[in-house]
N, C-alpha and C positions, 0 to 999 in steps of 0.2 A: 309302285311295282310292278318290275319289267321281268316278262319272258323272254325264257330262251327261245331259240328257232326249233328247240324237239319238244316244248312244250305244248300243249294246243289251246288256245284260247279259246272262249266260248264259240264265238262264231266261226272258227275253223272246223271246231265240232259239230256243229250244226251244220256246217255245208257237208260235212263228211257224211254225215246221217241222210240230207235231203239230195246227194249225188244220186244216189241210188234211184230217185223219183223224179230223174230231172227230167225224162219224156213226159208226166202229167204233169210237171209245172210248168215247162213250156206250152203244152196245148189248154193250161191254163191262162197264160198269159196269152196265147194267140184267142182264145176266146175273149178275156178282157179287153182287148184289142179290138176285137170287132164289135163288142159291147159300148165300146168308146164312142165307135163313127158310129153304131144306130144309134148312140142317142143323140149326135151331131147332125145326123140327117133330121134325126125326129124335132130336134129344137128347131132346125133351119125350115120344115116344112110346116110346124104346128105355130111359129112366129110367125111369118106374116100371114097364116091364113086368120089368126087371134086380135091382129093389127086390122085385116081388112075387114072384120067382125064388130070391134067396137069403134074404129077409128073411120073406116069407109073408103072404099077404093082410095078417092081423089084427097086423100089425108095429105098435107103438107109431109107427114112422116117418108114418104115414099120417095119424097124428091130429094131429098137428104144423100148429097153426095158422098158422105161420111159413111153411110152404109155398106156399098159397092156391093157386095156380093148379096145381101140381103134384100136391097133393092131389087137389083138384076131377076132374084129367086121369084119376090113377089111378082114382078110383069110375068114372067114365065106361067109361072102359078095360076093367073089370070087368066091364061089362055086353055087351060086344063077344066075339065070337068070338075064338078064335086064328088064323084063317085072315082074317079082317078086318083083325084087327092086323096080321099077318104080309104081309098086299097093305099097310097104309099102312104101314110100314117099307119095303117093297121097292118102292115108288113114293117116298117121300122120297129114297130113297138116288138112283134113276133121275134123277129132276128136279136134285138137288143135283150128280151125275157131267153131265148134260147142259149143264147152264147152267153148270160149271167148265169142260167142253170149251169153249163158246161162250166164255167170257171170256177164257181163253187163247189160243183160235184167233184172236180178232178182233184183241186186243192184240197179239198177233204178226204179224198181217199189217199192223196198223199202225204196229208196230215196224219191221218191215223196209222197208217203202214210205218212210217215215220216213229212215231211213238210205240208201236207194234218191238218194232228192232231198239229201241231205247228200252222198253221194259225189261227186254231179253237181256239188254246186257247190264242192265241192276240188275235184275235178278242173280245171271251168274256170278254177278260179284259181291252180293250179299250172301251167295252160298258158299262163298270162299274165305269166308269171315270165320274165324277160330272161335267157336259154339263158349268158350271159356274164358274170352278176353273181354275187356273193361268195353268193350261196345255191344257185347251180345243183348245188356238190358235196357242197350239202347235200340235195338232194331227194327222196333212198332216205332219208334220216332223217325226213324231213317226211311222205312219205308212209307209214312206218311209222309215224308219232305220228297220223298222222289216222285210219292204219286203227284200233289199238286204242281211240281217241277215240269213233271213230264206232260202233264194236259195243258203246261202255261206252253209249253215248245209247240206242242201239236194246234192251239188255237193258235200260236200267233202265225203260226205256218195256212194253218185252215181260213183262218179270218181277217187278220190283222194286217198279213203280206196280201191277200186276194183288196182289198178293200184301197189300201196304198196303191198299190200298182193300176187298178182300174181306175180309182179315181185322177191319180194323175194323168192316165190316157184319154180321162173324160176333158179335162180341162185342155191341156192339148189337143184334141180332135174341136174344141169349141173356140178356141181363140183365132 
């Protein structure tokens, strides 16, 4: 099944609806990037602390050259006071939490606004139908289908897209 250049595909249609919310979606992506960096920072701070607690500071794991950055970070953390390390861990967690909230709120708001515009368009389309046509008896079925499909669009933007981008950025930050 091929599409002509004039016939919109589902992806083009969704992008055209999402284009109006591009600022919120870009803001959500920026928050996801901050969250990914904070997650990486948190992991790099907590990892050496846990290793030193469970394996001891003189453990051979810190002498492994393959650890590279982690070994250097462990050495640097060893020179800091526990209060500073604890404060850095709490700050990283707070930044991650705030950025996670920001990304979820902005993407959820964008998804809700896109859903609103989609429902308005569907309503206008339904009001243009002939009430005496063969589809008149199926309007309830159409409305139910549109409701489910429209909510799936909102979930895909508000939750699916956020999780996909955030998790991808976290993997990149931790690598």
